[in-house]
C-alpha angles and dihedrals in degrees: 000000000000115000116240122216112266089237089074088070089060093057111086124211116269097250094191089063091047090054090048090053090054090049091050090052091053091048090052087057090055100264118142108230125189107218113222095147116077120068095228121122115239085221114088133202113311120248093255090059093048091049091049089052092052091048092049093051092047089052092049096247091148103104130097117300129200110297090244093050137262114311096235091057094048089050091048091051090050089051090051091055090050098048101033104034102022096237129119122225129174109242089226088070092059119095115193110218144184094268129309089292090058089049093052092046090055091047095049093045089053099043111025119082120204107279094012117138124232120196121220136157125269109251100047139145105282097225091061093063093039092053088054088052092048089053090056096258132120118242112216112202114204117201108248114179136183091287087063094042083247088288138116118260137197088257090057088055092051093049101041107033113113138174088270096052115111102176149306139271119207133168124211113211091021141212121252099020106037089223127135132212111246111247094244091048092050090049090053092048093050091050092053090052092048091054088058095046091244132140127250119209113191117196106210101168090126096041091106088056096061114134106185129065130332102319116204132192119253085238085087088070095067147303094265096074125100111226123198121197139159146202090226105085115027092026094040097227100129100149094042089076099216129144142136148226130216109207135176112277094245091056096053095093091052093049091046091052091051092047091050092053103035105038108000088214144331117269108299096210091048091051093052091045092050091062087077090062091076099054111116092241090050092052089051089057092049091051091051090051090047089057089053089056090050091052091051091051092048090051096046101044098066092039093056090047089051089053092053093253094131120212105205095186123033109234113235098187149012115039104278137105119197107209130193106227099184093111087069108023144004097225122051093198093061091039089055089053090052091050091049099046101032102033102023092235120133118209134154124251119229095247088085091067106049140295106278108108089324091149088065098056140068125188117223119193118207094192089120137082118295092235090057091049088053089051090050092052091050091051094047091047090054093047094048094044 
């Protein structure tokens, strides 16, 4: 028997995927299941992107690219920051990666020493903490409740930073809560980390799906931040596995060296196809789809409240609602099983996202058609009486 690294024991199962497997088994038996679990848009890549992929493959653009990504794509991403979020970034600071997960793995490999601690909120997306563990670090989850919008604050940094702390990872908007950090609060948090010579990684993969106010990228707070983004959510290219990092200029050679050795490059056809995302007509489609997500959220929020599935903080981005289920049950894992088997509705229990009051919460994804969400509400209403 080969001996596994002890770090494997510190990586928990991905419970969302376990629930999805159960749902798939029920569907194989003929059950109709409404999927409100996985954070994958029901929208897929737009025609312009598919056509660009076909054109790239016909032209033989399928070989290795530069480890940091093709120059036209890095320039297009920089242009997107300028026109959409009002912030300038030099294309040379952009590293094209194999999805946001690949971006975070590069960042943690570059910045996290063995045994170093990284602060993040509880609840948080499980892969974020597990990538820190895989890099040899120690994720430190700090309970962040409704009073904190389920996000880290400057006060959390002051109270929990230790000699072993290397930096923080935050997401705005976040998975699983759909909540963002207010710009002034994020600025205060970043300043506290700077004072301690730490790094701040900001996961912005849902930034394009912000529904309230004039949302700006954290890049506006300074050139020393590490920004993670992706083509999966706003651009609806989940299986294409394409994302990017924005890193400080002086760190580009180190990240390039890591990318050369660990991944060689992101998918060449996907990179060429993604150029079509930034055409004006493409961006119009993405904004129309974003409005569809907003409509789903605005339908689902009052319906969940009516069913006694309290939403303590209104989500202002992404496509998730984090509901308090204590009016109906004391354990969200068993409640999720009831929903799945009795109502045919698949949602994710809070235990996937940390340990702070996770039994009280259930994550609903509204990345599915409005008619199916209406069906889910009808089924849950019947089950809950």
